[in-house]
Residue, then its C-alpha position, 0 to 999 in steps of 0.5 A: m132154504a125158506k120153508s113154505n106151508p103145505f097149503t101153499f105148496l099144494q096151490q103151487v103144485r096145482s098151478e104147475t099141473a094146470k100148465v102141463t100139456w097132456p097127450t091126447r088118447r090117440e097120441t098115448m095109443i100111438s106112443t104105446l104101440m111104437v114102444f111095443l113094436m120097438v121092444a119086439f124088434a129088439a127082442l127079435f134082434f137079440f134072439v137072432a144075434d144070440q143064436v148066431l153067436g151060439y152057433a159060431v161058438g159051437l163051431i169053434m169049440s167043436a173044431s178045437v177038440 
């Protein structure tokens, strides 16, 4: 593998960074909001599923005693 000097490497990094299409502030805010909403829905789903399964296991355990 050919080695390049650090100056050339930094020039290449700057060149590639300039090609990146960065999201706008609005796009970033919308994406962040969507992530928080999906996390809230997932937390609610798993909370409800845990409560239902815990109740069902409790019924099974009390019935078998």
